[in-house]
N, C-alpha and C positions, 0 to 999 in steps of 0.2 A: 400411782398412775394419775395423770391429770389431763383433762380435755380443755384446750384453750382455743376457742373459735370466736369469730366476729358475730355479734348479735346473739351471743350466748353468755350466761354467767359462767365463770370458771368453776368447774366441778371436778371432783376426783374421788378415787377409792383409796382407802387406807387399810393396810393389813398389818398384822403382827401384834405386838404388845400394846394394845390400845387401852386408854385409861377408863376402864369400866368401874362404875360405882356399885360395889357389892354390899349386900346385907348379910349379917352373920346371925344364924339361928341360935337358940339356946343350946342346941346340941353341938354347936361349933361348925356347922356346915355353911357354905356360902351360897347365896342365891341372888339373882338379879333379874329385873324385868327389862324387856326390849320392845321397841327401840329406845335408846337413851339419847336425849338431846343436849347439846352443849353449844353455847355461843362463844365467839372469840373475836378479839381485835386483830390478832395475827396468829396463824397456824403455820409453823415452819416444818420443813421436811426435806427429804431428798428423793428425787425421781429415780426411776430405774435406769434412766439414761446417764445418771451421775450428776445432773444439774441440781442446784439447790432452789427451793421454792419457798416463798412466803405468801400464803393465802390471806387476804385482808378482809376484815369486817364481814364475817360470815358465821356459819354454824356447821356443826357436824352431827350426824345421826349415826350412832353405833347400833348396828343391826344384829350383831352376834358378838361373842366375847373376843373375837380376833379380827373383826371386820367393821368398817364404817363407810359412810358416804359424806363428803364435805362439799360445801359450796360457799363461795365468797363473792364480794362485789368487785374484786380485782385480784390480780396475782402478779407477783414479781418473780422473774427467773434470773438466776445469777450463777456464776462459776465459783462464787465465794459463799461460805456458810453464813446463814443469817443468825443473829442473836435470838434468844428465846423470849425476850421481854420487850424492850424498847424497840420501836421501828427504826430501820436504817434511815439515816438522813443523807441527803444529797445536795451538793452545791451547784450542780449543773444538769440541765435537761436538754435533750435534742429531740425534735419532733417535726412532723410534716403535716400541714393542713392543706387540703385541696384548695386551689384558687389563690393561695398566698402570693404566688409570683405575679399575678395580675394586679394585686393590691400594691406591691412594692414597685413593680415596673422595671426592675433591672433584669437584663437578659445576659446569660453567660457567654453566648457566642457573639462577639463584636462584629465579625465579618467572616465570610466564607468565599472560596474561589474554586473553580473547576477548570480543567484544561480545555482549550479549544481543540476541535478535531484535528487541526493541522499541526498542533504543538509537538515538538520532538520529545519533550518530557511531559508525560501526562500525570500531573500531580494534583490531587485533591487536598485542600487545606482549610483549616478553620483557625481563626484568631480569637483567643479568649479575652474577655473584658478584664483588664488588670485593675479595674475599680471595684471588683468583688474580692472578698465579701464586704457587704455594708455592715457597719458597726455603730451602735448608739449606746450611750451610757447615761445613767441618772441615779443619784442617791443610792449607791451600793448595788445597782442592777446594771448588768451588761447584756445587750441583745445583739446577736450577730445573725445576719441573713446571708446565706450562701447556697451552694449547690453541691450535691454529690454527683460525680460524673461517672459515666460508664463508656468504655471503649471496647469495641468488639470487632474482630476480623474473623470471618467464618470460612476457613479452608479455601481462600482464594475467590469466593463468590459473594462475600458480604463485607461491607464496611459501615460501621455505625458509631456515632458519637452522640450520647444522650445525657441529659442532666435532669435532676430532680431537686426541688427546693428543700432546704433544711433550715429551721430556726434553732439557734442555740442561745440559751439564757443562763447566765451565771449570777449568783447572789452571794452576798457576804454572810448571811445567816442561813445555814442549810435547812432544807425542808424535807418532810416525808414524801413518799411517792404520791399519796392521796392529796396532800397539800399542793404539790406541783401541778397535779391534774386540775384540781378545783380552782386554784388561784391564777394559773397561767395558760394551761393547754386548752381546757374547755372554753374559757372566755375568749381566747384567740379564735377558736372555731366559730363561736357565736358572732364575733365582730366581722370576721371574713365573710360569713354567710350573709350578714346584713349588707355589707358594702359591695359584695359582688352579685347580689340579687339571686342567690341560689343556695340551697342547703349544701353544706360542705362537711367532709368527713376528716377525722384524724386517722392517718394511715400507720403511724408507729410512734412510740415514745421510748427513748433511752435515757437512763439516768446514771449519773456518775458523781464521784467525789474526788477531791484532789489526791486522796490517799489510795484510790482504787486503780488497779491496772486494767480493769475491764469495765464494761457498761452493763448495768442491769436493764432488763426489758420489762415494760409494763404491759399487762394484758387486761382488757376489760370489755364491757359490752359495746362501747362506742369507738373502739379502736379496731380498724379493719385488718391490721398487720399485712397491708398490701401497698407498700411504697410505690409511688408513681413517678415516672419521668414526665417532664412538661411537654405539652403539645401545643404548637403555635395557634391552631384554630381554637382550642379550648381557652387559651389565655386571652385571645382577641375577643372571643364571644362573651367573656365575663364582663367586660365594660364596667369596671368598678366606679363608684362615685368618687373615690379618692385614689390617686396614684402617688405614692410617696415621693418617687423621684421627680415627677412632673410638678407636684404641688409643694415641693420642698418641706415635706412633713416627715417626721421620724416615726417609724413603726412602733418604737418603744413608747413614744409620747402618746400615740393613739391607744396602745394597750393600757397605759397608766390612766388615761382619761376614762376609758371604758371601765376599768377596775374601780375608779372613784365613783362613777355613776352607779355601778352595781353595789358598792359598799354603802352608798346613801339610799339604796333601795329605790332608785329612780323608776317610776312606773313604766317608762318606755323600754327600759332594759328587761324588766320582769315580764312584760307582755310581748312586745315585738321581738326583743332579743331571743327569747325562748321559741317564739313562733317561727323565726327565720330558719331554724335548723330542721323544721318539719316541712315536708313537701306534699302532704296529702290532705289538706284541709278543704272542706266544702266552702264555696264562696260565701255562704251565709255566715259561717264562723269567722272567715277572714274579715268581712266587713265589720262585724261586731268587735273583733279583737283590735282592728286598726283604729276604729273610732274610740275604743276604750284607751288605746295607747295615747292618742292625741289628747283626750280628756284628762288622763292621768298626768301627762307631761305639763299641760297647762296649769293644773292645780299644784304640781310640785314646784314649778318655776315661780309661781305667784303665791306661795304659801303664806308669807307674811301679810301680803295685801288681803288675801281671803280671810285670814284670821282676824285682821282689823275690821273687815266688813262684818264678820260674824259677831264680833264683840259689840259693834254698834247695833246690830240687829237684836242681840240679846237684851240690851238696855231698852230699846224701843218697845220690844215685845213685853218686857216686864212692866214698863210704865203704862202701856196700853191696857194690860190686864188689870193693873191697879185701878185705873180710871173706870173700867167696866164693872169692877166690884161695887162701886158706889152708884152705878146706874142700872144694873141688870140683876135679875133674880139669880140665886146661887146656881141653879141648874143650867141657866144660860151661860154663866161664867165658866162652869165646868166644861160645857160643850166647846166654848171658844178656846179654852186652854188646851183641850184635846186636839182640836182641828187646826188651830193656828200654827203655821209652819215654824218649827224650831230651828231649821237651817235657813240661812240667808238666801234669798233668791239667786239662783245661778243656773242658767239654762245651757244646754249643749250648743244651741245656736250661737250663743255668745262666745263659747270656746272655739267653735269652728270659724267664726268671723275673725277673731283675733289671730287664729292660725293661718288663714288664707291671706290676711293682710301682711303677715310678717315676712314670708319668703320673698326673694327677688323676682320670682315668677308667680303670677296669679293663675291658679288652675280653675277658677270658677267657671269659665266658658267650657272647659273640658268636662267638668262635673255636670254642667247644665246639659251637655250632649248625651248623657247616659239615659237609657230608656227608663230605668227605675226612677231616676230623679224627675224626668219629664212626667211620668205617670203620677208621681206623688204631688208635683206642683199642679197638675191638672185637677187632681182631687181637691187640692187646697184652694183652687181658683186663682192661682198665681203665687206671688210672694217671693221670698228670697231663697237662694240655693241652700243656705245654711239651715233655714227652717225645714226645707224638704228633707235634708239629710237627717236632721234631728227626728223628724217624723218616721223616716225609714228605720232608724235605730230603734225607736220605740215599738214600731210594728214588728220588727224581728225579735226584739227582746220579749214582748208580751204575746206574740203569736196572733196579733189582731189582724194582720194582713200578710199575704205571701207575695214573693217576687220571683220572677224567672231566674234560675241559676245563672244563665248566660248573662243576663242584665246585671246581676250582682257581681259577677266576675269582672265585667267591664268597669264597674265602679270600684271594685277592690284594687284593680291595677293602678288606678289613679291615686287612691288613698295610700297605697303602698309606697308610691313615690313621695308623697307628702310626708309620711312618717319617716322614711329613709332620709329625706332632707333634714328633718328635725334631728335625727341621730347625727348626721354629718355636722350640723351646726353645733350640737352639744360637744362633739369631739374636738372642736376648735379648728376645724379645717377652713381654708379660705372660701370666700363667697363663690368663686368659680366652681368649687366642688359641690356646693349647695345647688347651684344652677344645674350641674350635670345630674345630680340626684333627682331633680324635678323634671328633667327633660326626657320625653319618651325615647326608648331605644328602638 
């Protein structure tokens, strides 16, 4: 028996001939201590309903000689038996991420009509866009974006036509279920969350291979198992920074760019990308994370330049200390060596100044209007916005000064747009998309 619920790890009870580790006494009797723990990459079995299951990356605790309790990080359900060793590989995945339809911009219903009150034939009709599904291909990967439709007539009193978006990806080299989720499904969720300005969920994941007649279903903590039909108001409210149809950008190219940034451990993905799927952060944490994302992106993009600067600093520091050895007592030289900066000077204000100068929209005036920034500049006796922001970051990091949560929230909303614009730029979107990311909604 297996329990598969959203926001819960897959857990199940096993019964019958379970593999207990017995000890044999000198007299030939068997004995065993309980519970006994086992870890596994995959635990296969069959449910009482008849479906086959593969529990992935987990452990099982045997409580009695014929009973145990298992838990995994994910579970696969199938109508076909799983092998007992190697994981099943799949060449195709189908899944849904909330908000994806706003990012792509393609609508399934091209037009609709309804009868006039005086019409003799009262016909309601809808015309489907024959440009769907959208399909993109690149280097052995094919991505299709389309809709699953539902038509329902309820006993003469209800007429409904609804659509829900579905992404289908096919690859030449098959992947395991976990590889599909980690390499394609979860990154798509992160990217959509960033570009549509809200945490998004994965509602279902189906996997298949060319040789399979049915699709296996993936269950895990982050999968709600609650497929959704699109709603016009929710799509319009998403207001994404990039719209594939409008900006002539391929969804597959965005996914591949995001994957490359993640593979290169780009700090803006590891900080902001992860943060975008969470909706309950305190404004203090958001400000710190957003500034860290900008600082990390600056360093990553200018890594060669910063390494060259550091090399020059190392040479000058070494030469300076050598000169001091000839002029100062040994204790003074030791003090200098200990206190003289080993890292080349590089302040946060410099990072912020370069960041604000880069986008096509300057947000300095907006930042200057924030209460937290005004309070800090007043304490500084004036100065630049960048210096005030650097001071705020240091105050929050070291606890030397507090700021009102509402004021920090005001600042975080502006910084969030700046970071999102940086992501849009890194994904290779046109400048118009960068401007939209920076523009208040």
